[in-house]
Kinemage of the C-alpha trace (Angstrom):
@kinemage 1
@onewidth
@group {chain A} dominant
@subgroup {mainchain}
@vectorlist {calphas} color= white
{ca glu a 1} P 42.150 19.340 83.187
{ca phe a 2} L 45.858 19.021 82.412
{ca arg a 3} L 45.612 15.236 82.750
{ca asp a 4} L 42.789 15.053 80.198
{ca phe a 5} L 44.637 17.440 77.866
{ca leu a 6} L 47.794 15.324 78.064
{ca leu a 7} L 45.912 12.062 77.453
{ca val a 8} L 44.226 13.534 74.362
{ca lys a 9} L 47.596 14.722 73.026
{ca leu a 10} L 49.202 11.339 73.633
{ca ile a 11} L 46.365 9.448 71.948
{ca asn a 12} L 46.384 11.790 68.964
{ca gly a 13} L 50.167 11.458 68.701
{ca glu a 14} L 49.904 7.680 68.715
{ca lys a 15} L 47.241 7.760 66.006
{ca ala a 16} L 49.386 10.093 63.907
{ca thr a 17} L 52.427 7.825 64.124
{ca leu a 18} L 50.378 4.858 62.944
{ca glu a 19} L 49.665 6.755 59.728
{ca thr a 20} L 53.314 7.416 58.866
{ca pro a 21} L 54.756 5.130 56.150
{ca thr a 22} L 57.473 3.681 58.385
{ca phe a 23} L 55.168 2.582 61.188
{ca ala a 24} L 52.340 1.609 58.826
{ca gln a 25} L 54.696 -0.712 56.929
{ca lys a 26} L 55.969 -2.295 60.151
{ca arg a 27} L 52.436 -2.736 61.470
{ca arg a 28} L 51.291 -4.289 58.184
{ca arg a 29} L 54.295 -6.656 58.154
{ca thr a 30} L 53.688 -7.665 61.784
{ca leu a 31} L 49.999 -8.338 61.177
{ca asp a 32} L 50.833 -10.358 58.065
{ca met a 33} L 53.314 -12.476 60.016
{ca leu a 34} L 50.810 -13.022 62.848
{ca ile a 35} L 48.077 -14.093 60.438
{ca arg a 36} L 50.434 -16.454 58.599
{ca ser a 37} L 51.584 -17.927 61.904
{ca leu a 38} L 48.006 -18.472 63.090
{ca tyr a 39} L 47.093 -20.061 59.782
{ca gln a 40} L 50.059 -22.437 59.902
{ca asp a 41} L 49.401 -23.368 63.541
{ca leu a 42} L 45.652 -23.873 63.257
{ca met a 43} L 45.370 -25.333 59.757
{ca pro a 44} L 48.374 -27.623 59.229
{ca asp a 45} L 46.441 -30.591 57.835
{ca leu a 46} L 44.251 -28.434 55.611
{ca his a 47} L 47.295 -26.669 54.185
{ca lys a 48} L 49.032 -29.953 53.340
{ca asn a 49} L 45.972 -31.766 52.008
{ca met a 50} L 44.398 -28.992 49.985
{ca leu a 51} L 47.367 -27.955 47.860
{ca asn a 52} L 47.172 -30.938 45.529
{ca arg a 53} L 43.385 -31.139 45.213
{ca arg a 54} L 41.807 -30.469 41.843
{ca ser a 55} L 38.172 -29.910 42.733
{ca phe a 56} L 35.987 -29.427 45.758
{ca ser a 57} L 34.567 -32.941 45.418
{ca asp a 58} L 38.103 -34.305 45.936
{ca val a 59} L 38.103 -32.758 49.407
{ca leu a 60} L 35.455 -35.154 50.690
{ca pro a 61} L 37.192 -37.982 52.534
{ca glu a 62} L 34.645 -40.651 51.527
{ca ser a 63} L 32.117 -40.491 48.756
{ca pro a 64} L 28.642 -41.362 50.096
{ca lys a 65} L 26.535 -43.730 47.973
{ca ser a 66} L 23.363 -41.669 47.633
{ca ala a 67} L 23.244 -38.308 45.899
{ca arg a 68} L 21.453 -36.736 48.869
{ca lys a 69} L 24.087 -37.859 51.380
{ca lys a 70} L 26.818 -36.782 48.996
{ca glu a 71} L 25.315 -33.294 48.733
{ca glu a 72} L 24.932 -33.054 52.526
{ca ala a 73} L 28.550 -34.094 53.004
{ca arg a 74} L 29.649 -31.594 50.379
{ca gln a 75} L 27.750 -28.770 52.105
{ca ala a 76} L 29.148 -29.727 55.509
{ca glu a 77} L 32.684 -29.776 54.110
{ca phe a 78} L 32.116 -26.435 52.415
{ca val a 79} L 31.043 -24.898 55.720
{ca arg a 80} L 34.042 -26.451 57.502
{ca ile a 81} L 36.542 -25.167 54.942
{ca gly a 82} L 34.904 -21.833 54.343
């Protein structure tokens, strides 16, 4: 019973510290840095190529001749980019 009591106290203490401003700010900063790092590692070409684009149609690498193919390519690119 003491083991369970101690585990509950430790878990509650950890949860309480996460709510304090000091630890919450550090956790938020760490998560922000991790997300930025993942974004830079996984999306380097998108980050470089997308900054100077004016419209979504400029994102398409090649413009298909028919309107139907153009719309399909646009939808596929939209899904890829998000």
